[in-house]
N, C-alpha and C positions, 0 to 999 in steps of 0.2 A: 308480348312481354309486358307492355304498359297495362293492358287489360288484366293480366294475371296479378299484377301488383295492386291494382285498384280493387279487384275481387278479394285479394287477400286481406284488405282492410276490413271487409265485412264478413267474410266466411273464414273461420279459423281453420288453418291447415292441420291435418291429422297425420300422425305416424302410428302404424299398427303393427304389433307383433302378433300375427295370426297363428297361434300355436296350437298343437294338438291337445294339450292339457289346459292351457290358459290363453286368454286374449288380453293384451294390454294396449291401451291407447294413450298416446302423448299428444297434447294440444299445444301448439306454438304459444308461448307466453304463460302457460299454466303448468306445464310439466305432465307427469303421469296422472291422468284423471280416471282411469278405469283399469282394474286388474281383476278379472273374473274368469271362472272356468269356461272353457269353450264347449258349452252345452246349450241346447235349446229344446223346448217342449212345445208341440203344436197339436191342435185338434186334428185328428185323422180325417175327418169328414171334409173340412174346408181349408186346412192348412193355416188357420189363424193362430198366431203365436199365443201361448199360454204363459210361458215363463222363459227367461233367458239368464245365462250366467249361474251364479250361485244357487238361485232358487231352482233353476232347471236341473242342476246337478243332483239336488236332493230328490228329484223326480225319478232319477235313473233307478230302474228295478222296482219302483214303487207305484207306477201308474196304473190306472184302469184301462181297459181296451180301447176307450175313445180317445186317449191321449198318447201321442208318440213322443217319447223323450229320447234324445240322442246326442252323441258327440259326433258332429258331422265331419271332423277331420281325423285322418288316420295317417300315421307315419309322416306327419308334417305337411300333408297335402289334403286337398278337398276330396272326401269320399262321397259326399252327398251335396250336390250343387245347390238344390232348392233350399235345403235346410241351412246351409252356410249363408246363402243370400239373406234369409230371414234373420239369422243370427247377427250378421254384420249390420244390417239395417237397424235392428233393435239396439245394438251397442251404440251405433252412431246417434240414434235418437236420444239415448240416455245421456250422452255427454254434450250434445249440442243444445244449450239452453237458449240461444238466441241466433238471429241471422240465419234462420232456416230457409229463407228464400234463396240464399247463395250457397251453391254446392261447394264442398271443400276439395282441396287437393289432398291426395293421400300417398304416403310412402309405406309400403307393406313389406315386411320381412318374409322371405321364402327360403326353404332349404337349399343347400348346395346341390347342384345337379338336377334341379327341378326341370321337368320336361316342358316343351312348348305347349302341349295340351293342358298341363297343370298350371302354367303361367296364365293361359287364356282363361281358365276356370276362375282363378283368383281375381284377374282384372274384370271379368264380366260380373262376378259377384259384387265387387266394389262399385262398379258402374251402376248396376241395378239397385244397389243400396244407397246410391245418391251422390257418389263422388264425381267430380267434373274432370279430374285429371289424375291418373294413377301411375306411380313409379314403383318399381320393385328393387329390393336390395337383398343380397344373400345374408342370411342370418349371422354367419360367423364374421362377416365384414362389419355388420351393424354392431355385433357384440364387441368386436375389437375397438370400435370407435367409442362405444359406451363405457368400456373398461379403461379408456384413456391410453391405449397403446399407440406408439408413434407410427401409424400406418403410412404417413407421408415421407418417412425417412428411408434412406437406402440401407436398411437393416431388416433382418427377419424377425417377425413377431408371431408367436403362435397362440391361437385361442382355441379352446375346446368348449363348445357350447352344447350342454347336455340338456335337452328339452324333454317333452313328453313322448314324442314319437321318433325323434332322431337325435343322434349325436353327431355334431358337425366339428370337424377338425380342419383347421386352415392355417397356413403360413402366409403371412401378408407382408409386402414390402413395396413402398412407393406407390400406394393406392391400387396395388394389383395383387391378385392371389397367385402365389408361386406354387402352392399345392393345396388341394382341398379334397375332402372326402366326406360323404354323408353315409352314416351307418344307421340303419333303421332298428336300432336297439337303444333304448333309453328308459325314461321313467315308466312308460306303459309296460315294457317288458319286465321291469323290476316288480311292478304290481302283480303281473301275471305269475311271476315266480313265487310270490307270497301266497297267492291263491292256490297254486299247486302244492305248496308246503302244507297248507291247511287240509287240502284233500288227500294227499298221500300219507301224511303222518298222523292226522287226527280224524280222517274219514269225515270231514266237515266241509261244507260249502260256505264260502264267504263272498261277499260282493266286492266289486272293484273299489268302491269308496272305503270300505273297511280295510282292504289290502293296502291302499295308499296311506291310510292312517297308521297301519303297522309299520310300513316302510319309513315314514317320517319320524315316528316316535322312537323306534328301537333299531331301525335299519343301520347297517354299517358296512364298510368295505375292508376294515382292518380291526383287529382286536381292540376293545375299549378298556380304559383304565377302571371304570366302574360298570358292572353288569347292569343291564336293563331288562325289564320284562313288562308285560301288560296282558290284561285279559281281553280275549278276542271272542266275540259272539258270532255264531252262524247257524247253519242247519245241519243236523246229523244226517249223514248220507244213508245210514242203515234204517234208522227209525223215522226219519223225516221230521223230527221235532227240534225245537231250539236247543242250542248247546253252547256252553262257554268253556274255553280252555285258556291256559296261560302260556304265552310264547315268550321266549327270551332272545336276547340279541344274538347269541351264538347260532342258533338254528336259523334265524332269519338271515344272518350273514352267509351261512352255507347256501341258503336258497338264492341269495343274490349273487353268488360267486360267478355264475356263468355270464349274466349280463355285464357285471363289472369287468370280467376278463375280456370281453369283446371290446369294451371301451378302452381298456389299457392297451390292447393289441392295436387298436386303431391309431392311438398316439404313437406307438412304437413303429408302426408302418409309415406314419407321416415322417418320422425322422429318417427312415431308410430311403424314402423317395424324395426328400428335399435336397436341393443343391447344397454342396458342402459348406459354402460360405454362409448361407442363410441358416443352415443347421447349426453352425458354430455360434452364430448370433443368439439363436434360441437357447442353446446350451449355456451360454454366458448370462443371458437375461432371464431365463426361466420361462415357463408357459403360464397362461391364465386360464382358469376354469370359470365358465359362466353357465347360466341356466339353472333351473331348479335342481337338476342332478348334482350340481356342484356342492350342494348342501348335504349329500350323503356322508355321514361321519366317516372320517378316515380315508376318503377317496383321494384327497390331495396327497396324504402321506403314502398311500399305496403306490400311486403313480410316481411319486418322488423316489421311493425306495427301489422300485423296479427299473427306472430309467436313469437313476443316479443324477437327478437334476432338480433344481428349485421349481416348486409349484406353488402358485398363490391363487387364492379365490378372489374374484372380482368383488369390489366393495359392496355392491348390491347385485348379486348374480341373477336374481329373478327379474330385474329390470334392465339388464345390460343391453339386450337387443333393442327394446323399444326406446331407451335413452339414446343409443347410438343412432337409431333411425330418426329420432327427434332432432339430434344435433345436425345430421346430414340434411334434414328437411329445412332447418333454419339457415343453412349455409349451402344452398343448392349449387351456387356457382362453383364453390370449392369441391363439393362432393359428387356432382353430377357424373363424373367419370366412373364412379363405382356402382352406379345404377345399372340394372340389367336392361338391355334393349327390349 
């Protein structure tokens, strides 16, 4: 214990939201110091890193045969161990400007229901990337802490964390999860829905980055007061040449209907399976949306209308998980009970 305290003076502890779409890092005393896409590019021949984060994301679909560009996480868990290890190491190197001789402690957010094999993959990636001690925390628990929910009180609090690969729904009371579910439908599924729209309606292929841009700029879960549209470029399926079409919010909303409905149903199911007293607390207090998916226009209104309850979006939904993990890391004695074994 004393050794850990002494090491903490020289090596900054890190909290990490290792997400399918984005990785965020919180450093004790500094706050959020990194928020970049979970992407990495390496040389195929020797595995040497070429780019990581934002730069690597631009490589997706644009590299020559000698470079492998990839998003190494899928559905919230590690799909490629080697590339994830490289990515984590590169991110840690980016944010550690001093005291590199002392390895940091790390608290990493993982999806609800993560398997023992998946836990081990995360821990080993962090160890090989240079961490000396690794703790894990479920993402909805971290999101609830980051959103300021009273997880220490004997009352039910519900958080819905919509990330890139998973939607996490949890009801929390007195530092414990009374109900939780992880649905592998979230931002990536929404991107794929936009890609299918382009292919089916316009006979045009678009990349994942373009689909994500469409989702962010004109995507919605409920009708908008002001119509939105944008030009979208891709490759004509028939002629194989570049093509540009104009998409509007209505057709994109129709494309997003299926993943949105899955998210709404996961919240409805949570109410059905939550003990009555805790469900009553949530109905009275409302639920909180976190994660990048919380920013889909009208999603809060859609859930509120369908479930007849108050829904609010976390103050900064994109950083709720990593901020919550950071708070827990800075107060390990108080929050250690919520860490996964």
